[in-house]
Every structure is written in C-alpha cells, then in structure tokens.
N, C-alpha and C positions, 0 to 999 in steps of 0.2 A: 588767425585761422582757427575756427571752432572744430574740435575733434569729436567724433561720436564714440560711444562705447562700442567697440568693434565686436564685442561678444554678441550683441544683438543681431549682427549681420550673419551669425552662424545659425540662427533659428531657422528651422525648416518650414517654409511656407507659412500657412496660417495655423492658428490654434485648431486642434482636432475638431472641436465642436463648431467652430466657425466654418470649417470645410464641409462638415455634414450639413449645416444650415444652408450653405451655398448650393449644394447639390439638391437638397430637398426643395428649395425655393425655385430652382430652375425647372425641376420636374412639375411642381405645382403650377407654375406659369404656363408650361406647355400642355398641361392636362387639367384645366380648371374644373372639369366635371368629376375628377377623382377625389374621393375622401381619403386623405393621408392620415394614417394613425401613427403617432409618434411614441415609440418606446425606446428612444435613444438616449437623450440627455436625462440625467438623474434629477429632474425637477418634479416636485410634488404637484398634485392637482386638487386635493381636498382643501377646503377653506381653513383658516386658522382656528384653533380651539376657541370656543366661545369665552372661556375663562380669560384667555389672553386678549381677546377683543375688548371685553368689558374693562380689563385693567388698563388697556391703552386709551379707551374712551375717557376713563377717569383721569388718566394722566394728562390728556389733552385739555380737559377742563381745568386742571391745576395750572396749566401754562397760561390760562386766560385770566388768572387772578394774581395780583401783585404779591400777595402774601405767600403764595405757593409756587410762583414762577421760578424756573431754574434756567440759568444761562449755562456757561461752561461747567461741565461736571468733571470729576476726576478721570484722567485719561485711562487709569487702570480699571475703572468701573465703579459703580456705586456699591457700598458695603451691603445694602439690602439684598442685592442679587448674588454677590459673592458668598454671603453667609448662607443663602439658600442652596447654592451649588455644593458647598462643603457639607452642609447638614444632610443633603439628600443623595448626592452622588458618591461621597467618600466616607463620611463618618459611619454610616451603617455597615460598611465593609471593614471597619477598624483602621481606616487610612487617615492619618493625621496630616491635614493640609492646612497651612497657615493662610490667613486672609490676604497677606501680601505675597502669596505665591500664585494667586489666580489673577489673570488679566483678561478682562472682557474686550471683545473686538467685534468687527463687522463680518467675520466669517473665517472658517478654517482654511479656505483657499488663500485668503490674505495671510494668515498666520504661518502656514506651512511654506508659503512663498517668501515671506519677509524674514523668517527666522535666520536665514542664511546671512543676513546683514551683520550679525554679531559673531560669525565664525570666519576664520581666515580663509583666503582664497586657495591656500596650499593644501587644505584638507582633502583627503580622498573620500569621495562619497560613494556609498553603496545603495542600490535600490533593488527591490524585488522586481521581477520582470515576468509578466506585464505589470504596469504601474500607472498610477494617476499622473497624467502628463505634466502637471504643475511642478512636481518634484524635480523632474529632469530639466524642464525649460528654465526654471528660475536658477538652477545651478549653471546652466549655459550662460545666462545673463550675468551671473556672479563670477564667471571666469574659472569654474572648476571642472569644465567638461572635457577639455582637450579638443581633439579634432574628430569629425564624423568619419567613421570607418565604413567600409562596404558591409551591408547587412543592417545598417541603422543604429549601430552602437557608437558611443562616444569613447574616445581612447582613455580618458582619465576617470571614467565612471565605471564602477564595478557592478555588473549585472548578476543577479541571483535568480535563475530560472524558477518559475512556479507554474508547472504544467501538470497535465493528467499523469505524466510518467512518474512524477514524484509526489502525487496526491496533493499538489499545490502547497506543499510544506517546504519553505525555503531552507537551504543548508547554510550553516555558519561559514563565512568566507574563509578561504585558506590563505588569501593574500592580505596585506595590511590595508585596513580601512580606518577612517576616523569618525565618520558620521554615517548612520544607517537609517533609512526611512522604512518604517514598518506600518502597515495599515491593516487592521483587523477589527471587525469583519472587513474583508478586502474589497476595495474598489480597484479593478473591475470584476474580479472573478466571483465575488460573493462567498468565498470560502473563508475558513477560520483555522486557527491552530489551537491546540489544547494549552492549558496552564503549564503542563510539563514542558511542552515545546517552547513556550514563551520564557520559561525560567532559563532555558539554555541560552537564550539571547541575552537576558539580563546578566547571567553569570559571565558570559563571554565579554560583554561590554565592561563589566567591573574589572575583569582580569586584564583587559587591553586598553583601558582608558578611552573607550569609545562612547560617543553620545548617540542615543537612540531617539529619533523623532517619531513619536508614536501617534498615528492618526486614528482616533477612536470615534470618528464622526457617526458610525453606524452601530454603536454599542447598544442602543435601545432595541435593536432588532434581534439580539441574541436570544435564542431559545434553549440551547443545550447547556447543561449544568457545568460541563468541564471546560467552558470557554470563558476567559476572563473579560469582564466589562471594562476594567482599567488595568493598565500595566502596573500600577502601584499595588495591586493585589499580590504581586511577586516581591518577595523580600529583597531589599537592596535596590529596587528600581528607582527610588527617589535620588539615588546617587548618580544615575546615568541616563535618565529619560525625561523628556519633555512630552506632555500629553496634550493633544488637541481634541477639542469636542465642539459640537455645533448644535444649535437649535433648529437648523435647517431641515433635517430629514426626520426628526422625531416630532417637532411641534409645527412643522410646515413653514419655517421662517426663511425659505429660499429667497423670497423677494423682500422680506422684512429685515433680514441681516442681523444676526447676533450669534456670537460664538465665544469660546474662551480657551485660553491656553494655561496649563499649569506648569510653572517653572520652579521646581523645588530649590530651596536655598542650599541643599546638600550637593547639588549638581555643580561640577566644576569643569572648566576647560583649562588650557595651558598656554603660556606665552612660548615663543620660540626658544627662550632660555630655560624653559621647564618650570616656570613659576605657576603655581596654582591660582586660578581666578574663578570666583563665583560667577555663574552665568546669570542668575536672577537680577542683579543690579544692572547688568549690561542690557538685558531685555527691557527692563523698566526704563532705562535711559532712552533706548531706541523707541519704545512704545510712546513715551511722553513727548519725544521730539517730533516724530513723524505721524502721530495719530492724535486726533482731538477728542477721542472718546465716542462710544456708542451713544446715540441719543437717549435721554432720560425716558422718553415715552416707550421706546423699544425695550429698554431694560425692565420697565414695569411689566411689559407684556411677557418677557422671558421669565420674570419672577413668578408670574401667575401659572406658568407651566408646572411649578412645583406645588401648587395648591391641590387639595383633594380633588376638586372638580377638574383642574387642569390635567392631573395625572390620569384620571378616568377617561377624559376625552382623548388624550394622546394615546392611551392604550387601545382605544377603539380605532384610531387612525392607523396605528401600526398593524393591528389585526386585519384591517381592510387591505392594506398594501400587501401583507404577507399572504392573504388569500389570493390576491392577484398573482403573486409569485408562484403559488401552488398551481394555479390554473395554467400559467405559462410553462412551468417546469414539467407538469404531467402531460400537457399537450405536445410539447417538443419531444418528450420521451416516446410518446405514442407514435411519433413520426419515424422512430428508429434512429434518432439523433442523440449522440452522447451529450448529456447535460449536467452541469455542476452549479453549486450555489443555490440560492433561493430558499435556504432553510434558516440561516442566521443573518440573512441580509436580503434586501429587496432587489438584488441583481441576479440574473440568470446568465450563466456563461456556457455557451454551447460550442461544440466542435462542428465546424462547417462541413457539410456533407459533400461527397463526390469530389473531394480534392479541391474544392473551390477556395480561392484566396479570400481573405476577409473582405476586401473591397468588392470583389466579384459577387460575393454573397449579399453584401449591402445593396449593390445595384439590382440584383435579382429580386430581393425582397421589395425594394422600392418600386421597380417597374412592373412586376407581376402581381404582387400582393398589396402594393401601396402601403407598406409597413416600414417604419424607420427604426433601425437599431444602430449599434455602434461597432464599427470594424475593430476586431481585437488587435490588429497590428498597430492601430493608433495609440495603443497603450504600451508599445514596446515590441522588440523583435520576437520575443517568445509569445506574443499575442497573435502572430500570424497563424491563420487557420482556425481562429476562434472568433466568437461574436458575442456581444453583450446586449441583452434586453433588460429593460427595467420594469418594475412592478408599480411604478408611480402613476400610471394612467387611471382612467375611470374603469369601473368594473365592466361597463358596456363595451368600451373600446378594447379592453384587454381580451374579453371573450371573443369579440369580433376579429381581432388581430390573430388570435390562435386559430380560429376557424379558417381565416384566409391562408395562414401558413400551411395548414393541412392540405390545401389544394395544390400546392407547389409540386412540381415533378423534378426529380434529380436524376 
C-alpha cells in the first residue's frame, strides 16, 4: 500500500494566486466585453534588458558550435556569474563572500521553499505576518506546521504581526524559535526596516543559535539610505543568515528564471546531540542532488545584468516601476484610504475601506472597476483588512486602474 505525505493534505485549498486566477478567469468569461487590468501578481511587464538579450543570443550561437557547446554545467552555477555577483553585490559594501558560498538557481521561490530540506522537522519556525505564502506552505509540506487553528494560524508556527499598529516593524519573538523568515523590502507590504532594526535580529539570532532566512528579492528597489540591501551589511550576519536574491524583479527574469542563494561557511546548525554542523556543505549536497543547474544561456543573460549597459537599462526599468508605484500610492491616498509601501518596493499595501474584508474588497474592485489586486488575508491572518497592488503593470494600465478606483463608492 502506497502512503502519501499526509502533510500535503493539510494545505488549504489552492495556492493564493491560483485562486485569484480562477476568480478572474470566471469573471472574464462572464464579461468578455470588460477590460480587466491586473495589478495582483508580482509579475513584470517590461521586456528584458537589451544587454541580457544580446548576451543570450550570443550564448545560443555558442551552443550551435561544437567548440563552444556546453552540456551539463556545474549545479552550483558558472564561476563567471558568481564572480560578477560577488564583485557587484557584495565587494563594494566590504562584504567578503567566497565563490563556493553562492549557489545559482532558477528562482528565489524555489530556494526559499527548498531550503527546509536541510533543516530538521522539529525546528520551530517563525514568520512575519502577513507573509509570502511559500514560506508557510512549504513548512506545512515539511511537517513543521502542526494543526490549523481557528483564525488561520498553524499551531507550531510562530506568527510575528506586522501591521499599521506597529509600523510594520516585527518584534523579536518572546518564545523559543529556531528558524526565522525575514523579507525586506517586504512582500506583500512593501515596507522595510532600518539597519538598526535589522541588527537587533542578527544579534538575537547569534545569541540564541537561530537561523535567519533572509529574502532580499526586492533589494534593487531600495531608495532610502538607512535600509540595508544585504543582511551581510550587519556585523555577524554571516554566522546566522542565508540570503536569497533574484534577477526576476530587477532584470525582469520572472519568465527567464535565475536567482541565487548565499550560504556562508560560517553558518552552522546543530544535531540533536548538540554537535555543530556547517550548513553550506549540506545545501551544496542537496542542490547537487536535486537540481541540474540553471541553463548556461540564462546565466550568460544574468551576467550581462552587471555590465555597464545592463545596469543602466535595469535602473531605467526600476525607475519606471517605481513611478507606477508613486501613481498608485498617491491615487489611493487621494481616495482617503490609508496606504503603505511603494517607496522602497514595487508593492502598495492599503487598508481596505468601510470595514470590507480583503476578499470583499477584491470582489468589489473586480466587479465594479475591473481591476485585480491581491487580498491581504491571503498572506496570513494579520493581512485581513488589507490589500496589495503591484506597480509592475504598464504605465497606461496603471494610470487607468487608478482612475477606475477613484470612481468606486464606499
């Protein structure tokens, strides 16, 4: 008799964005004459930087010649890309990262979901709330969640509320935890914390032998000087933190797929007997066993993101999306709705008006304005009464969506 992993049976319905797609498709089928503007999923709309396109075209031509053809590459990634990552993202900040501490992958979603493979099922996991659903769902799959409680929380997961009441700054847990997920700039709220606040987390993790899983997928959007682009800017962070970064939201690789994780050799976890174990070799083993490597062509495209032309083109893309964020943020504020984010991230987080629930607000926007966003409650219990809009649409659609929103009556 074949047994299933019963943890999967605990998962609630479909993945958040699948549920949104289902509702939007049903509305579109029923109203084919309506133009639906999608500001829900965090997918980019601008084409890839020309520098990346040129590099991938060249790489394709290399694959056509026997002398330059490449088959299997190193699972950890090609040195040419890893060296560029270190030289551009870390060295200028005085951060010493070894070439064998960077692992190229097909996305931060994969990495933040898969990293749990190397940590024991008995670890107590803490997440900020609201939170990117993958952090919670993959720990349910891994057997770390416990049971679902009334109100939407899981019994073995520690939730750290991040709401307007605490200015979206998470508090250090008072109960014992072993693994903490932090994401800054934050998805979904678009908010950040200062270096001083981040230092508190690093110091706490060092004192309590806690591992921080730090998702920095949106670091390229940071504009304020007191916000760290890497957790390794904080002294001692390499002893306690794994950092995840992606080319998806800065260089537009959402459909091209390339990201990386930094797993410092100084980072250790422990056996049940208290023996110290380096995490880097464990991730290397997992990565090599379950992943065949990001394609050479894609890695050449990612490498080009660090060229002078690539940097300039990416800066232009980020400026475009952040102007969209400004349009949404100011438009929503003019409606008298409380709004957050949109300064260091391409997400706008708003308080739903008139006491509407997150899903009720979703349905109202879809049916009356034909605009799609993301219900805050889909990101966790503390997201109820909030709503996320993204700045990744076209300028025309962004402006039109805001114009439609202003016609709504509450």
